[in-house]
C-alpha angles and dihedrals in degrees: 000000000000125000088240090060091051092048091049091049092050092046091049091049090049092050090049090051091052092050092048092047091051091050091049092050093050095042102040106025104036114085115260117256110256116248115255112265108226128195100237095176116138095209129054146140113268119257096263092038096246100120145029106229127191131174132192129178113239094234095041095233123074112222129190116249096014126114108241137199119207135196115228117200114198122188136163115253087259089057103255116137114256111229128194096019121160108225128184124189133206136144144140145173110310093195092053098039097231135114133232117299090229136043106243116202141175104264099179147007110228097187129246090070093301121135128184115227119197133185105043114150133168112198099188143022120268141064117338131174130210114202121198120195109199128197120179140135091287092056143266121308141144142220129202122204126193119221121190121197 
């Protein structure tokens, strides 16, 4: 073998060692990125401040792969139940860029500002969002809830 081949082999090995050392420094020495802190509250004031919105899964626990029903409680900011609202629901996984695998919808109005939502399903673990668009006599507003599986 030629001396050029040996020099190339040594240079390539040196370059590989530099790349591996850099990777090790970044991976093992650099501080870990902190995990995103999500607001996982199930009750909040809507984005424009028109409504108090609360959600609760029917079965209490949220399980991956199961079809869920949720109870939506909708009140004015002064606390009175909001009746006759039109509510649409969508959502998805922001980190993955896809929506919900189902089309949740309000299936019934139970009175006292309570609405029954059917058809919620989370097909994988991770960060999901449920977005509620609300239209009632007070005006149109929305609320976004984070769900972590």
